DRENTOR-665917 format. One line per 4 residues: for each residue x, y, z of C-alpha. Coordinates in Angstrom, 2 decimals. Layout:
<nodes>
X Y Z  ...;
</nodes>
This chain:
<nodes>
0.00 -0.01 0.00  3.05 2.27 -0.15  3.87 4.31 -3.26  7.22 2.46 -3.53;
8.12 -1.16 -4.08  8.83 -3.63 -1.29  12.47 -3.97 -2.37  12.85 -0.18 -2.14;
11.41 -0.17 1.37  13.72 -3.03 2.32  16.74 -1.17 0.98  15.84 1.95 2.95;
15.28 -0.06 6.12  18.65 -1.78 5.64  20.36 1.62 5.42  18.61 2.73 8.62;
19.61 -0.53 10.34  23.24 -0.16 9.17  23.20 3.38 10.60  21.94 2.08 13.94;
18.64 3.92 13.74  16.35 0.87 13.65  16.57 -2.66 15.04  15.67 -5.69 13.00;
13.86 -8.68 14.39  13.17 -11.61 12.09  9.98 -13.47 12.92  9.43 -16.40 10.62;
9.70 -15.11 7.07  9.05 -11.51 8.04  11.36 -8.79 9.23  10.08 -6.42 11.87;
11.79 -3.09 12.41  11.54 -0.75 15.35  13.39 2.45 16.23  16.69 1.97 18.04;
16.40 4.50 20.85  20.17 4.65 21.41  20.83 5.27 17.73  18.14 7.92 17.49;
19.50 9.61 20.64  23.00 9.65 19.09  21.62 11.18 15.91  19.81 13.80 17.97;
23.01 14.64 19.86  24.88 15.01 16.56  22.20 17.30 15.09  22.12 19.35 18.30;
25.90 19.80 18.12  25.59 21.13 14.56  22.89 23.52 15.73  25.10 24.72 18.61;
28.02 25.35 16.25  25.77 27.19 13.80  24.33 29.43 16.49  27.78 30.22 17.87;
29.00 31.21 14.41  25.90 33.31 13.84  26.50 35.11 17.15  30.11 35.87 16.23;
29.08 37.24 12.85  26.31 39.37 14.35  28.75 40.81 16.89  31.26 41.56 14.12;
28.61 43.39 12.07  27.51 45.35 15.16  31.11 46.43 15.83  31.56 47.48 12.21;
28.37 49.53 12.26  29.31 51.18 15.53  32.73 52.07 14.08  31.09 53.54 10.95;
28.70 55.60 13.10  31.60 56.98 15.18  33.47 57.79 12.00  30.44 59.60 10.52;
29.92 61.60 13.77  33.56 62.65 13.75  33.18 63.96 10.18  30.15 66.05 11.16;
</nodes>
């Protein structure tokens, strides 16, 4: 009932399992997958670290722009 083939779903689930994001349990001829909470937590930590780095860089850039604008304003006042 999915808009993709079973082999495509299986390939995607294998990639997720290889990445440690899902756990596979074979029951008879069927494979059952469930989220691997440790893997998902590790992924979350990694994404959070990227976010932290991005915010820190944004802060540094914003402070740099603020300093440049303040210097330009001082310079303009001195000319007046």
